[in-house]
Every structure is written in structure tokens, then in C-alpha cells.
C-alpha positions as CSV (number, residue, x, y, z in Angstrom):
1,M,-67.8,-120.9,46.9
2,V,-63.6,-120.0,49.1
3,A,-64.5,-120.8,52.8
4,A,-63.6,-118.3,55.4
5,S,-61.2,-119.0,58.5
6,I,-62.9,-119.5,61.6
7,V,-61.5,-120.5,65.4
8,L,-63.4,-122.9,67.6
9,I,-63.1,-123.1,71.3
10,S,-64.4,-126.2,72.8
11,P,-64.9,-125.8,76.6
12,C,-62.7,-127.3,79.2
13,N,-64.2,-130.5,79.5
14,V,-64.7,-131.7,75.7
15,K,-61.3,-133.2,74.6
16,S,-60.6,-132.2,71.1
17,S,-59.8,-135.6,70.5
18,S,-63.2,-136.1,70.4
19,V,-62.9,-134.1,67.0
20,K,-62.2,-136.1,63.9
21,F,-60.5,-133.9,61.6
22,D,-59.9,-136.0,58.8
23,G,-62.0,-135.1,55.3
24,Y,-62.5,-131.6,56.7
25,V,-61.2,-129.1,54.1
26,G,-58.5,-126.9,55.6
27,L,-58.9,-128.2,59.0
28,K,-56.2,-128.6,62.0
29,Q,-55.9,-128.9,66.0
30,T,-53.9,-126.2,68.1
31,V,-53.7,-125.8,71.5
32,L,-54.5,-122.2,73.5
33,V,-53.3,-122.0,76.5
34,N,-54.1,-119.9,79.8
35,S,-57.0,-118.1,77.6
36,W,-59.8,-116.3,79.0
37,S,-63.1,-118.0,79.1
38,P,-66.5,-117.2,80.2
39,K,-67.5,-117.8,83.7
40,P,-67.6,-121.7,84.2
41,S,-69.6,-123.9,85.5
42,S,-69.5,-125.1,89.0
43,S,-67.6,-128.7,87.6
44,V,-65.2,-126.6,85.7
45,Q,-62.8,-124.6,86.4
46,Q,-62.0,-121.0,85.7
47,N,-58.7,-121.1,84.7
48,C,-58.2,-124.4,82.5
49,R,-56.1,-125.3,79.1
50,R,-58.6,-124.9,76.8
51,N,-58.7,-126.9,73.1
52,S,-59.4,-125.3,70.0
53,V,-60.1,-126.0,66.5
54,V,-58.6,-123.8,64.1
55,I,-60.5,-123.5,60.2
56,R,-57.9,-122.2,57.2
57,A,-60.0,-120.4,54.5
58,S,-59.1,-123.3,51.7
59,E,-57.4,-122.1,48.9
60,T,-59.3,-123.5,46.5
61,Q,-63.0,-123.6,45.3
62,F,-65.4,-126.6,46.5
63,N,-68.5,-127.7,44.8
64,G,-70.1,-129.2,48.1
65,P,-71.0,-127.6,51.6
66,V,-68.3,-127.0,54.5
67,K,-68.5,-130.0,56.9
68,K,-70.2,-129.2,59.9
69,L,-67.9,-129.7,63.0
70,G,-70.9,-130.8,65.4
71,L,-70.4,-128.1,68.1
72,S,-72.7,-126.2,70.0
73,D,-73.8,-122.8,70.3
74,A,-71.8,-122.2,73.4
75,E,-68.7,-123.2,72.2
76,C,-68.7,-121.4,68.8
77,E,-70.2,-118.4,71.1
78,A,-67.1,-118.8,73.5
79,A,-64.6,-118.7,70.7
80,V,-66.2,-115.1,69.7
81,V,-65.9,-114.1,73.4
82,A,-62.2,-114.9,73.7
83,G,-61.3,-112.6,70.5
84,N,-61.3,-115.9,68.3
85,V,-63.4,-113.9,65.3
86,P,-63.6,-116.2,62.6
87,E,-62.5,-114.4,59.2
88,A,-64.3,-113.4,56.6
89,P,-63.7,-111.9,53.4
90,P,-62.0,-108.3,53.6
91,V,-64.0,-105.1,52.8
92,P,-64.4,-104.4,49.0
93,P,-62.0,-102.0,48.0
94,K,-64.1,-98.8,46.7
95,P,-64.2,-98.7,43.0
96,A,-62.6,-96.3,41.3
97,A,-63.5,-93.5,38.7
98,P,-62.7,-93.3,35.5
99,S,-59.5,-90.6,34.7
100,G,-60.7,-87.2,34.8
101,T,-63.5,-87.5,37.3
102,P,-63.4,-84.1,39.0
103,V,-62.4,-84.2,42.9
104,M,-65.2,-83.0,45.2
105,T,-66.9,-82.8,48.4
106,S,-70.4,-84.9,48.6
107,L,-73.0,-83.4,48.0
108,P,-75.3,-82.6,51.1
109,L,-78.5,-85.0,50.8
110,S,-80.2,-86.4,53.4
111,R,-82.6,-88.0,50.9
112,R,-80.8,-89.7,47.7
113,P,-83.7,-91.9,46.0
114,R,-81.3,-93.7,44.2
115,R,-80.4,-95.7,47.0
116,N,-83.8,-97.7,45.6
117,R,-82.9,-98.1,43.2
118,R,-79.2,-99.7,43.2
119,T,-80.2,-103.2,42.5
120,P,-82.5,-105.2,41.6
121,A,-83.4,-106.9,44.3
122,L,-84.0,-103.3,46.2
123,R,-86.0,-102.5,42.6
124,A,-88.1,-105.4,43.0
125,A,-88.7,-104.8,47.1
126,F,-90.3,-101.8,46.0
127,Q,-92.2,-101.9,43.4
128,E,-95.4,-100.5,43.7
129,T,-97.0,-101.6,40.4
130,T,-97.6,-105.1,39.3
131,L,-98.5,-107.0,35.8
132,S,-99.9,-110.4,35.5
133,P,-101.4,-112.8,32.6
134,A,-104.7,-111.9,34.9
135,N,-104.8,-108.6,34.6
136,L,-105.1,-108.8,31.0
137,V,-108.7,-109.4,28.8
138,Y,-108.5,-111.1,25.5
139,P,-110.6,-109.6,22.9
140,L,-111.0,-112.0,19.9
141,F,-112.5,-111.3,16.6
142,I,-114.7,-114.4,15.6
143,H,-116.5,-115.1,12.3
144,E,-118.4,-117.9,10.6
145,G,-115.6,-119.6,8.7
146,E,-113.3,-122.4,9.4
147,E,-110.4,-120.7,8.4
148,D,-108.6,-117.7,10.5
149,T,-108.0,-114.7,8.0
150,P,-105.9,-112.1,9.0
151,I,-106.1,-108.6,9.5
152,G,-104.0,-106.6,7.5
153,A,-103.9,-103.3,10.0
154,M,-103.2,-105.9,12.9
155,P,-100.4,-108.1,12.2
156,G,-100.7,-111.3,14.4
157,C,-104.2,-111.0,14.7
158,Y,-107.2,-112.7,13.0
159,R,-110.7,-113.4,12.4
160,L,-110.7,-116.7,14.1
161,G,-112.9,-119.2,12.9
162,W,-115.5,-119.6,16.1
163,R,-115.6,-123.4,16.2
164,H,-111.7,-124.2,15.0
165,G,-109.6,-121.5,15.5
166,L,-111.2,-119.3,18.5
167,L,-110.7,-123.0,20.2
168,E,-106.7,-123.2,20.0
169,E,-106.7,-119.6,20.4
170,V,-108.2,-119.3,24.4
171,S,-106.1,-122.6,25.1
172,K,-103.3,-121.0,24.3
173,A,-104.3,-118.0,26.3
174,R,-105.4,-120.0,29.4
175,D,-101.5,-121.7,29.0
176,V,-100.2,-118.5,30.2
177,G,-102.4,-117.3,32.4
178,V,-104.8,-115.9,30.7
179,N,-108.5,-116.7,31.3
180,S,-110.5,-113.7,30.3
181,I,-111.4,-113.1,26.9
182,V,-114.2,-110.5,24.9
183,L,-115.9,-111.3,21.7
184,F,-116.1,-109.1,18.8
185,P,-117.9,-110.8,15.7
186,K,-117.5,-110.0,12.0
187,V,-121.2,-110.6,10.6
188,P,-122.4,-111.1,7.4
189,D,-123.8,-108.2,5.2
190,A,-126.5,-110.4,4.5
191,L,-127.6,-109.9,7.8
192,K,-126.9,-106.6,8.8
193,S,-130.1,-104.3,9.2
194,P,-130.7,-100.5,9.7
195,T,-132.3,-101.7,13.3
196,G,-129.4,-104.2,14.1
197,D,-131.9,-107.0,15.0
198,E,-129.3,-109.8,14.3
199,A,-127.7,-108.4,17.6
200,F,-130.5,-110.6,19.7
201,N,-130.3,-113.2,17.6
202,E,-130.0,-115.9,20.5
203,N,-128.8,-118.5,17.6
204,G,-126.4,-115.9,16.0
205,L,-122.8,-116.1,16.1
206,V,-122.3,-114.5,19.4
207,P,-124.3,-116.6,21.8
208,R,-123.5,-120.0,19.5
209,T,-119.7,-119.0,20.4
210,I,-120.5,-118.3,24.0
211,R,-122.4,-121.6,24.3
212,L,-119.7,-123.7,22.8
213,L,-116.4,-121.9,24.8
214,K,-118.5,-122.6,27.7
215,D,-118.8,-126.0,27.0
216,K,-115.3,-126.2,26.4
217,F,-113.6,-124.1,29.2
218,P,-116.4,-124.0,32.1
219,D,-114.5,-121.2,34.3
220,L,-113.9,-119.2,31.1
221,V,-114.7,-115.6,31.7
222,I,-116.7,-114.3,28.6
223,Y,-117.6,-110.5,28.3
224,T,-119.2,-109.6,25.2
225,D,-119.7,-106.2,23.7
226,V,-123.0,-104.6,23.5
227,A,-123.7,-102.1,20.7
228,L,-125.3,-102.6,17.3
229,D,-122.3,-101.2,15.2
230,P,-121.5,-105.2,14.2
231,Y,-125.2,-105.6,12.7
232,S,-126.0,-102.4,11.5
233,S,-126.4,-101.7,7.9
234,D,-125.0,-97.9,9.0
235,G,-122.1,-99.1,10.5
236,H,-123.3,-97.3,13.6
237,D,-123.8,-97.9,17.6
238,G,-127.4,-97.2,17.5
239,I,-130.4,-97.0,14.6
240,V,-130.0,-93.8,12.3
241,R,-132.9,-91.5,12.1
242,E,-133.6,-90.2,8.5
243,D,-131.7,-87.3,9.0
244,G,-128.7,-88.9,10.6
245,V,-129.5,-88.4,14.2
246,I,-128.6,-91.3,16.3
247,M,-131.4,-92.2,18.1
248,N,-131.3,-93.0,22.2
249,D,-133.8,-94.6,23.6
250,E,-134.9,-96.7,20.8
251,T,-131.0,-98.3,20.2
252,V,-130.9,-98.6,24.4
253,H,-134.0,-101.1,24.1
254,Q,-132.3,-102.9,21.1
255,L,-129.1,-103.1,23.2
256,C,-131.7,-104.8,26.2
257,K,-132.5,-108.1,24.3
258,Q,-128.9,-108.2,22.9
259,A,-127.0,-108.4,26.7
260,V,-130.0,-110.5,27.8
261,A,-129.2,-112.8,24.9
262,Q,-125.9,-112.5,25.6
263,A,-126.6,-113.5,29.1
264,K,-128.6,-116.7,28.3
265,A,-126.0,-118.1,26.4
266,G,-123.7,-117.6,29.1
267,A,-122.2,-114.5,29.1
268,D,-120.7,-113.4,32.5
269,V,-120.1,-109.9,32.0
270,V,-122.0,-107.6,29.1
271,S,-120.2,-104.4,28.0
272,P,-122.4,-101.6,26.4
273,S,-120.0,-99.7,24.3
274,D,-122.7,-97.6,22.3
275,M,-122.1,-94.7,24.9
276,M,-125.9,-93.8,24.4
277,D,-127.6,-92.0,27.7
278,G,-129.0,-94.5,30.3
279,R,-128.2,-97.4,29.2
280,V,-126.5,-99.0,31.6
281,G,-129.5,-98.4,34.0
282,A,-131.9,-99.8,31.5
283,I,-129.5,-103.3,30.6
284,R,-128.9,-103.5,34.5
285,T,-133.0,-103.8,34.8
286,A,-133.7,-106.3,32.0
287,L,-131.3,-108.3,32.9
288,D,-132.6,-108.7,36.7
289,A,-136.2,-109.6,35.2
290,E,-134.7,-112.3,33.7
291,G,-133.1,-113.7,36.3
292,F,-129.0,-112.4,35.4
293,Q,-128.8,-110.8,38.6
294,H,-125.2,-112.3,38.7
295,V,-124.2,-111.3,35.1
296,S,-121.6,-108.0,35.4
297,I,-121.7,-104.8,33.0
298,M,-118.3,-103.6,32.1
299,S,-119.9,-100.1,31.0
300,Y,-117.6,-98.2,28.8
301,T,-117.7,-95.2,30.4
302,A,-115.6,-93.1,29.2
303,K,-114.9,-94.2,25.8
304,Y,-113.7,-91.0,23.2
305,A,-114.3,-90.4,19.2
306,S,-110.7,-91.3,18.8
307,S,-108.6,-91.6,15.6
308,F,-106.9,-94.9,17.4
309,Y,-109.4,-97.3,16.6
310,G,-108.9,-97.5,12.8
311,P,-107.8,-100.8,12.4
312,F,-109.6,-102.3,14.8
313,R,-113.4,-101.5,12.3
314,E,-111.3,-102.8,9.7
315,A,-111.8,-106.2,11.3
316,L,-114.9,-106.0,11.5
317,D,-116.0,-104.2,8.1
318,S,-117.8,-101.8,10.6
319,N,-117.2,-98.4,9.5
320,P,-120.1,-96.3,9.6
321,R,-121.0,-95.5,6.5
322,F,-121.6,-92.2,6.4
323,G,-120.8,-89.0,9.3
324,D,-119.1,-90.1,12.2
325,K,-119.9,-91.1,16.3
326,K,-119.2,-87.3,17.6
327,T,-123.0,-87.0,18.6
328,Y,-122.3,-89.9,21.1
329,Q,-118.9,-90.9,22.0
330,M,-116.8,-88.8,23.7
331,N,-114.7,-85.1,22.9
332,P,-111.0,-85.9,23.2
333,A,-110.6,-82.8,24.7
334,N,-113.0,-83.2,27.6
335,Y,-111.5,-84.2,30.8
336,R,-114.0,-83.6,33.3
337,E,-117.3,-84.7,30.8
338,A,-115.5,-87.8,32.1
339,L,-117.2,-87.6,35.9
340,I,-120.1,-86.9,34.5
341,E,-120.1,-90.3,33.0
342,T,-118.6,-91.6,35.8
343,S,-121.4,-90.6,38.1
344,E,-124.4,-91.6,36.0
345,D,-122.9,-95.7,34.9
346,E,-122.4,-96.0,39.2
347,A,-125.7,-94.4,39.8
348,E,-127.4,-97.1,37.3
349,G,-125.6,-100.2,38.2
350,A,-122.3,-100.5,36.6
351,D,-119.5,-103.4,37.9
352,I,-116.8,-102.2,35.9
353,L,-115.5,-98.7,34.5
354,L,-113.9,-98.7,31.2
355,V,-111.6,-96.1,29.4
356,K,-111.3,-96.2,25.6
357,P,-108.4,-95.7,24.2
358,G,-105.9,-96.7,27.0
359,L,-102.4,-94.8,26.5
360,P,-103.2,-91.9,25.1
361,Y,-105.5,-91.1,28.4
362,L,-103.7,-91.9,30.9
363,D,-105.5,-89.1,33.0
364,I,-108.3,-90.0,32.2
365,I,-107.8,-93.4,34.3
366,R,-106.4,-91.7,36.9
367,L,-109.0,-89.9,37.1
368,L,-111.6,-92.5,36.9
369,R,-109.2,-94.5,39.9
370,D,-109.5,-91.1,42.3
371,N,-113.1,-91.0,42.1
372,S,-114.7,-94.6,42.1
373,S,-114.3,-97.5,44.2
374,L,-115.2,-99.6,41.1
375,P,-113.0,-102.0,39.2
376,I,-111.3,-99.6,36.7
377,A,-110.7,-100.8,33.0
378,A,-108.7,-99.9,30.1
379,Y,-108.9,-101.0,26.4
380,Q,-105.1,-100.9,24.6
381,V,-106.9,-100.6,21.3
382,S,-106.3,-101.8,17.9
383,G,-104.2,-98.0,17.3
384,E,-102.0,-98.7,19.8
385,Y,-101.5,-101.9,19.1
386,S,-100.5,-101.4,15.5
387,M,-98.3,-98.7,16.1
388,I,-96.2,-100.7,18.3
389,K,-96.4,-103.7,15.7
390,A,-95.4,-101.6,13.3
391,G,-92.3,-99.8,15.3
392,G,-91.3,-103.3,16.0
393,A,-91.2,-104.5,12.7
394,L,-88.8,-101.3,11.8
395,K,-86.5,-102.0,14.2
396,M,-87.5,-98.5,15.9
397,I,-88.4,-99.9,18.6
398,D,-87.6,-103.1,20.9
399,E,-91.6,-104.6,20.4
400,E,-91.3,-107.0,24.0
401,R,-90.1,-104.2,26.1
402,V,-92.3,-101.4,25.3
403,M,-95.0,-103.4,25.0
404,L,-94.7,-104.4,28.4
405,E,-93.5,-100.7,29.7
406,S,-97.0,-99.3,27.9
407,L,-99.0,-102.2,29.5
408,M,-97.7,-101.1,33.0
409,C,-98.1,-97.5,32.5
410,L,-102.3,-98.7,32.1
411,R,-101.9,-100.2,35.3
412,R,-100.2,-97.6,36.8
413,A,-102.7,-95.2,36.0
414,G,-105.1,-97.2,37.8
415,A,-106.1,-100.3,35.7
416,D,-107.0,-103.6,37.6
417,I,-107.5,-105.1,33.8
418,I,-106.3,-104.4,30.4
419,L,-108.4,-105.0,26.9
420,T,-105.6,-106.0,24.7
421,Y,-104.9,-108.0,22.0
422,F,-101.5,-108.3,23.6
423,A,-102.7,-110.7,26.0
424,L,-101.1,-114.0,24.8
425,Q,-97.9,-112.2,23.5
426,A,-97.7,-110.7,27.7
427,G,-98.7,-113.5,28.8
428,R,-96.2,-115.6,27.8
429,C,-93.6,-112.8,28.7
430,L,-95.1,-112.6,32.0
431,C,-95.0,-116.8,32.2
432,G,-91.1,-116.5,31.1
433,E,-92.1,-118.6,27.9
434,K,-90.0,-118.3,25.0
435,R,-91.7,-117.5,22.0
């Protein structure tokens, strides 16, 4: 940088010869005669000859810091009081407008919101919403095989071998600050049944995986999915009666056993995604009865019967064998109904309320945020993920920027945590790591 000129005046009882000028850039000695000075002490005459030092702005740039003269604050202040104000860079000229810009009187605006957006530093200072890896939960698909199998509809996602690829992926996520995961199993067809009994097999894929992860990463936060669809030969979240009706209370009985089996294995948070009535209260009672009062429940409070789930069902091969899920998942056209589900889940003991899907349902996230003091989760589902990936691959959008913007929007709407397949990629971006 270029040094500005300053004038330093020493008191009358300090000789300028006591200041060494060798080695100081732009420094020379001068003498001011009969200059005004502040009120002296009793030992100093008021109208004495005063010594001064002038430091001129250097014509050249230099790398190191300017050396100090060793003068006191009083000596520096005396120079200013005497009118010898140090020089500083001039006021910069007003930037020129392009040719043809109309000449006009400024609008009489007392408030101009753009003032707080002028510079990156100001924008950062006034940013209302933040996003960090700690806000992200990483959904991971697991299977019994040793190899990682790509999921065609979800570029970059795999069915991970539970003893190999899963551990590597979790380690990568932890390296960038993502320390929460949720597990989704691809269950062999031979183990599926109409009642989904494999869901509470204590030596099943999910309990085994939880035990392995807790052994390797004791502080990892593990969320689990509580629903029958991965284990059901019918592909529904509950037991299906012969007339096609999804049986509510009988399904809840199975879900309680599933949640307890997951808690025994070491799950931190069980997450009923089935949308059966009364399941949160029943699961809370079952967990407490088995001594798992410390295990949290993240309820899929407002899970809509959405068309955005397609790629997920391919990943788990869990499409319904018939019909749809509209008799238990919510109607996408409904808003107020989410308040009913919120009230019930809170009363039954839910610890976290989740909205699914995410970005198309920002209004529902905000609705829950404004009406509950519980933490709110949002699930950026497979369809949202795949659309951003496809747009990026086709160079129609900037994938990384859109990814981060979409996550920030979910946070802005009120989500405390976000379940997203972008967790690892976003974590790397947020940590400044190059991909």
C-alpha cells in the first residue's frame, strides 16, 4: 500500500535529534517556529520553539509495514491540534454514468433497502438465514451385497454395501461436518411378506448396520425409517386387507416392534414415515416400556401423496404392487390439514416434525414453524434431487448454485434440519473443499 504523509510535532522538551530518521521511508526533519501548542506543563514555556517531523507519502509501494516513530499519543494529538493534520487519500471521484444516462433529481426516498445490499460484507452482516453441514441429514440406501450399485434415476447415489461402501460414505460425510444419516434398506424379495415381519428382525439388515456404524463411529447420529413398505410384499406402508384397505391399528402394532428393534440396535432417532393414525403415541409408549426414553421420534407429520417420490421407490424396489398411497398420505391440495397432523403428533410425544416433500411445500414448512415450537425437518426428496442433477447435466442450470439455493430456501422457510441426498456434496461446498 502507499503511505500517506503525516506531520508529527514533539513537545518543546523533546529534541528532534533524539529521533533517528535513517531507514524510514519518506521521513525528513523540519522545524516549525512560533507554532501554537496546547497548554504546557509548568516546566515548559508556552511559546517555545517546537520540533516537528514530516513523513511524506512514498512514491513507491513497499511490502512491509511502515516503521513507527515511537512517539506518544500526546505528541501525535498535538500535531493535529496545531493544525498539522496527517494526509490521507483524497475523496474518490464519483463514478461516471454511461453516455445517454438521463440527468435527473434523486427520488425523495427516505428508505432505500439496497443500501444494505451494496457490498458482500454488508450482505453477509445482514444475512438472516444460514446453512451449515450440521443442518444436513444424509439419506443412505443399503443392501446385503458387497458392491455399491448405482441408482439410475438418482445420479451419484448408490445402494451401498452395508459393511464396505456405507462405511466409506459415512466417513466422507463426517469429514465435511455431516454427522447425521438416515438408513433405507433394499430388502431381498424372499424376506418380504404381507405383514412385513422382517421389519422387526433384530438381526435384520438395518439393526446389523446400526450396530456396525455405532461400533465404528460412536458419535454418529443415526435416524431410521419406521414403515413397512421396504418389507411388504404389497409395497405399501401398512398391512393390506384383501379388499385393498390399509389396516391402521394392526400396522401400528408392527411399527412399534420395528421401532423397538431399531432402538435396541442403537438408533438415536426413529422416524415413522407410514402416516398411520396414532402411531407416534403408540411408538413412544413402546419405547418407554423397553427403557428407551432417550430415543427420539421424528414424525413424518405432513407427508404428502406426491409424485416426487419416483426415484426413491426405484432405489428400494418398493413401488406399491397395486393402487396408490392416497388413503394414508396427505392430499397435495390441502394446507390446513397439516395443522391437524401437527397437533396430534405434538400431543402424542413427537420430538421433531417433518414435512415431505420439501421445496414444493415451503408453505407447509412455514405453517408448522409458525405453529409449533418443536424442531422442524424438511425432506428434499428424490424427485427434487434428480431434477437438479438432470438440469445440471444438461447445462441448463448451475447445479451447485441451485443445490445450495434450494437448501437455503428450505432453511429460510423454517426447517431446522434437512434430509437431502446432496448432503455430502453440499457439505463439501460449504467447507470450501474442491470436488
